PASEBA-1860 file (N, C-alpha, C; in nm, 3 decimals):
! residues 117
1> QVQLVESG> -3.405/0.623/1.699/-3.455/0.555/1.605/-3.471/0.573/1.497 ~ -3.418/0.467/1.375/-3.487/0.509/1.274/-3.606/0.454/1.216 ~ -3.685/0.524/1.175/-3.809/0.438/1.089/-3.776/0.477/0.980 ~ -3.886/0.416/0.882/-3.924/0.439/0.757/-4.047/0.356/0.712 ~ -4.169/0.433/0.730/-4.291/0.363/0.735/-4.411/0.387/0.593 ~ -4.406/0.298/0.539/-4.431/0.307/0.412/-4.619/0.295/0.415 ~ -4.657/0.374/0.311/-4.832/0.371/0.312/-4.834/0.393/0.167 ~ -4.983/0.372/0.134/-5.043/0.398/0.032/-5.057/0.228/-0.100
9> GGLVQPGG> -4.999/0.108/-0.063/-5.022/0.036/-0.105/-5.187/-0.044/-0.122 ~ -5.221/-0.135/-0.233/-5.295/-0.193/-0.203/-5.346/-0.249/-0.342 ~ -5.479/-0.263/-0.335/-5.502/-0.376/-0.500/-5.552/-0.245/-0.576 ~ -5.498/-0.245/-0.698/-5.568/-0.166/-0.811/-5.533/-0.265/-0.949 ~ -5.641/-0.193/-1.075/-5.690/-0.289/-1.156/-5.570/-0.261/-1.275 ~ -5.554/-0.311/-1.310/-5.417/-0.287/-1.436/-5.479/-0.181/-1.521 ~ -5.367/-0.080/-1.545/-5.402/0.043/-1.627/-5.398/0.178/-1.511 ~ -5.454/0.113/-1.355/-5.489/0.209/-1.246/-5.362/0.291/-1.180
17> SLRLSCAA> -5.347/0.326/-1.104/-5.261/0.456/-1.048/-5.290/0.411/-0.890 ~ -5.132/0.408/-0.833/-5.121/0.424/-0.708/-5.023/0.525/-0.641 ~ -5.030/0.590/-0.520/-4.916/0.661/-0.499/-4.920/0.652/-0.348 ~ -4.755/0.623/-0.351/-4.699/0.514/-0.236/-4.658/0.682/-0.197 ~ -4.632/0.642/0.005/-4.504/0.747/0.075/-4.472/0.649/0.136 ~ -4.316/0.741/0.187/-4.258/0.695/0.295/-4.222/0.813/0.349 ~ -4.251/0.776/0.497/-4.240/0.868/0.564/-4.131/0.829/0.684 ~ -4.009/0.932/0.669/-3.941/0.892/0.771/-3.863/0.983/0.921
25> SGISFSIY> -3.826/0.901/0.993/-3.782/0.957/1.157/-3.692/0.873/1.170 ~ -3.602/0.977/1.232/-3.441/0.921/1.314/-3.323/0.955/1.204 ~ -3.348/1.051/1.093/-3.218/1.067/1.060/-3.247/1.194/0.945 ~ -3.129/1.230/0.923/-3.090/1.394/0.861/-3.164/1.331/0.737 ~ -3.284/1.335/0.757/-3.362/1.264/0.548/-3.293/1.413/0.491 ~ -3.254/1.536/0.429/-3.239/1.566/0.367/-3.076/1.528/0.289 ~ -3.010/1.488/0.369/-2.888/1.411/0.305/-2.864/1.284/0.252 ~ -2.976/1.200/0.257/-3.028/1.030/0.206/-3.053/1.069/0.072
33> TMGWYRQA> -3.006/0.907/0.022/-3.090/0.931/-0.134/-3.176/0.848/-0.057 ~ -3.269/0.874/-0.125/-3.414/0.787/-0.110/-3.420/0.681/-0.234 ~ -3.498/0.607/-0.186/-3.530/0.473/-0.301/-3.635/0.394/-0.298 ~ -3.715/0.357/-0.392/-3.779/0.229/-0.394/-3.748/0.139/-0.422 ~ -3.729/-0.003/-0.367/-3.741/-0.113/-0.454/-3.850/-0.208/-0.419 ~ -3.882/-0.322/-0.478/-3.958/-0.393/-0.462/-3.959/-0.540/-0.478 ~ -3.997/-0.632/-0.441/-3.980/-0.749/-0.420/-4.119/-0.855/-0.474 ~ -4.104/-0.923/-0.584/-4.243/-0.997/-0.611/-4.180/-1.128/-0.546
41> PGKQRELV> -4.314/-1.235/-0.523/-4.260/-1.380/-0.478/-4.179/-1.428/-0.571 ~ -4.114/-1.494/-0.486/-4.011/-1.587/-0.606/-3.939/-1.511/-0.665 ~ -3.885/-1.393/-0.637/-3.817/-1.279/-0.728/-3.667/-1.236/-0.594 ~ -3.586/-1.185/-0.647/-3.485/-1.081/-0.583/-3.563/-0.952/-0.560 ~ -3.510/-0.853/-0.475/-3.576/-0.768/-0.455/-3.465/-0.652/-0.586 ~ -3.604/-0.608/-0.659/-3.520/-0.508/-0.764/-3.525/-0.344/-0.734 ~ -3.419/-0.289/-0.790/-3.471/-0.148/-0.791/-3.552/-0.071/-0.860 ~ -3.646/0.038/-0.834/-3.725/0.064/-0.899/-3.714/0.185/-0.933
49> ATITTGGA> -3.676/0.308/-0.786/-3.617/0.449/-0.839/-3.607/0.505/-0.734 ~ -3.454/0.554/-0.765/-3.397/0.664/-0.698/-3.381/0.819/-0.718 ~ -3.369/0.847/-0.579/-3.408/1.045/-0.544/-3.279/1.048/-0.498 ~ -3.165/1.117/-0.537/-3.053/1.227/-0.463/-3.120/1.318/-0.386 ~ -2.995/1.339/-0.304/-3.000/1.500/-0.212/-3.053/1.600/-0.309 ~ -2.959/1.586/-0.411/-3.004/1.707/-0.558/-3.087/1.717/-0.619 ~ -3.196/1.562/-0.598/-3.339/1.575/-0.705/-3.333/1.494/-0.768 ~ -3.185/1.393/-0.837/-3.164/1.371/-0.971/-3.231/1.237/-0.934
57> TNYADSVK> -3.300/1.190/-1.053/-3.378/1.100/-1.054/-3.335/0.965/-1.132 ~ -3.371/0.867/-1.098/-3.326/0.724/-1.124/-3.443/0.635/-1.163 ~ -3.423/0.577/-1.253/-3.602/0.465/-1.281/-3.508/0.336/-1.363 ~ -3.564/0.229/-1.295/-3.543/0.088/-1.372/-3.625/0.096/-1.536 ~ -3.585/0.058/-1.623/-3.650/0.034/-1.745/-3.796/0.002/-1.741 ~ -3.821/-0.100/-1.676/-3.971/-0.148/-1.627/-4.047/-0.052/-1.647 ~ -4.006/0.097/-1.539/-4.119/0.166/-1.502/-4.056/0.310/-1.577 ~ -3.984/0.331/-1.620/-3.971/0.462/-1.717/-4.100/0.529/-1.774
65> ARFTISRD> -4.103/0.642/-1.731/-4.256/0.726/-1.800/-4.389/0.675/-1.741 ~ -4.370/0.583/-1.639/-4.487/0.556/-1.566/-4.474/0.572/-1.439 ~ -4.361/0.577/-1.355/-4.361/0.568/-1.235/-4.268/0.755/-1.198 ~ -4.300/0.833/-1.121/-4.238/0.931/-1.076/-4.214/0.888/-0.932 ~ -4.072/0.924/-0.855/-4.008/0.929/-0.761/-4.018/1.093/-0.711 ~ -4.055/1.153/-0.577/-4.035/1.251/-0.560/-4.000/1.244/-0.413 ~ -3.943/1.384/-0.350/-3.907/1.392/-0.188/-3.945/1.546/-0.119 ~ -4.008/1.504/-0.006/-4.032/1.628/0.030/-3.978/1.674/0.170
73> NAENTVYL> -3.796/1.748/0.116/-3.751/1.723/0.265/-3.822/1.790/0.362 ~ -3.930/1.872/0.394/-3.984/1.931/0.484/-4.072/1.855/0.579 ~ -4.096/1.719/0.497/-4.203/1.612/0.530/-4.119/1.558/0.543 ~ -4.006/1.534/0.555/-3.958/1.443/0.535/-3.992/1.298/0.496 ~ -4.049/1.302/0.351/-4.111/1.233/0.286/-4.116/1.160/0.162 ~ -4.108/1.032/0.067/-4.075/0.996/-0.050/-4.183/0.949/-0.107 ~ -4.225/0.966/-0.199/-4.324/0.931/-0.272/-4.293/0.891/-0.400 ~ -4.419/0.756/-0.441/-4.382/0.692/-0.565/-4.504/0.710/-0.585
81> QMNSLKPE> -4.533/0.788/-0.748/-4.629/0.811/-0.801/-4.634/0.725/-0.928 ~ -4.750/0.594/-0.908/-4.728/0.506/-0.959/-4.818/0.496/-1.125 ~ -4.823/0.481/-1.234/-4.925/0.478/-1.355/-4.933/0.416/-1.440 ~ -5.049/0.370/-1.502/-5.048/0.264/-1.622/-5.012/0.107/-1.569 ~ -5.048/0.086/-1.442/-4.974/-0.041/-1.328/-5.027/-0.137/-1.455 ~ -4.927/-0.238/-1.409/-4.909/-0.365/-1.532/-4.937/-0.477/-1.390 ~ -4.972/-0.577/-1.439/-4.993/-0.713/-1.312/-4.850/-0.731/-1.269 ~ -4.746/-0.717/-1.370/-4.610/-0.773/-1.304/-4.602/-0.655/-1.234
89> DAAVYYCN> -4.600/-0.551/-1.198/-4.600/-0.455/-1.089/-4.607/-0.477/-0.971 ~ -4.724/-0.563/-0.975/-4.768/-0.602/-0.825/-4.650/-0.693/-0.730 ~ -4.605/-0.624/-0.635/-4.496/-0.668/-0.567/-4.497/-0.610/-0.401 ~ -4.424/-0.639/-0.323/-4.409/-0.607/-0.230/-4.290/-0.431/-0.234 ~ -4.343/-0.325/-0.200/-4.246/-0.168/-0.225/-4.200/-0.158/-0.145 ~ -4.065/-0.156/-0.097/-3.996/-0.108/-0.001/-3.932/-0.016/0.006 ~ -3.921/0.134/0.075/-3.852/0.222/0.072/-3.721/0.220/0.122 ~ -3.663/0.254/0.094/-3.481/0.278/0.104/-3.443/0.422/0.149
97> AFNNWTRR> -3.379/0.406/0.306/-3.259/0.549/0.284/-3.133/0.530/0.258 ~ -3.042/0.581/0.207/-2.903/0.587/0.193/-2.804/0.676/0.199 ~ -2.734/0.674/0.293/-2.617/0.771/0.307/-2.469/0.728/0.254 ~ -2.459/0.824/0.162/-2.368/0.782/0.074/-2.191/0.805/0.145 ~ -2.210/0.924/0.237/-2.076/0.957/0.318/-2.051/0.834/0.399 ~ -2.154/0.740/0.469/-2.158/0.688/0.542/-2.149/0.509/0.493 ~ -2.187/0.533/0.383/-2.239/0.405/0.339/-2.379/0.265/0.449 ~ -2.405/0.363/0.500/-2.483/0.306/0.555/-2.662/0.285/0.529
105> GYWGQGTP> -2.762/0.238/0.535/-2.913/0.218/0.437/-2.952/0.197/0.578 ~ -3.063/0.234/0.549/-3.181/0.145/0.598/-3.339/0.131/0.539 ~ -3.435/0.032/0.587/-3.518/-0.002/0.486/-3.684/-0.014/0.588 ~ -3.765/0.014/0.511/-3.882/0.024/0.571/-3.978/-0.128/0.568 ~ -4.064/-0.145/0.624/-4.111/-0.256/0.650/-4.220/-0.346/0.505 ~ -4.163/-0.257/0.380/-4.264/-0.266/0.273/-4.433/-0.264/0.297 ~ -4.493/-0.214/0.143/-4.640/-0.196/0.154/-4.626/-0.270/0.034 ~ -4.745/-0.390/0.034/-4.785/-0.459/-0.056/-4.886/-0.380/-0.211
113> VTVSS> -4.868/-0.435/-0.326/-4.888/-0.343/-0.462/-4.990/-0.443/-0.465 ~ -5.070/-0.487/-0.547/-5.168/-0.619/-0.632/-5.210/-0.545/-0.743 ~ -5.206/-0.617/-0.864/-5.285/-0.513/-0.993/-5.297/-0.657/-1.014 ~ -5.493/-0.642/-1.020/-5.536/-0.737/-1.079/-5.656/-0.647/-1.077 ~ -5.724/-0.766/-1.186/-5.859/-0.692/-1.235/-5.939/-0.846/-1.184
END
């Protein structure tokens, strides 16, 4: 059974930082492209960042230079370090695992991030 379990969300003031974690089980983690997506109320889910099996990263323009995605294949975990948070970053953040060979993907349950003073 595949499980992606996000953690680390919460309430933070504008300008603050949070680190999200996503622990994966039930998949061969190292062969999956991992990603973070977010969905704000009334909006579509959008890409935040991805990291490939080789460590190449991709970011949405809105988070470049503020967010950093990383992965630890030994721990089957992907991280999202979020700095200089803005109110518009508030959303539910979802972890995604995608297998480029099988084209199969999995989602976590999401962790909410609130940015407010």
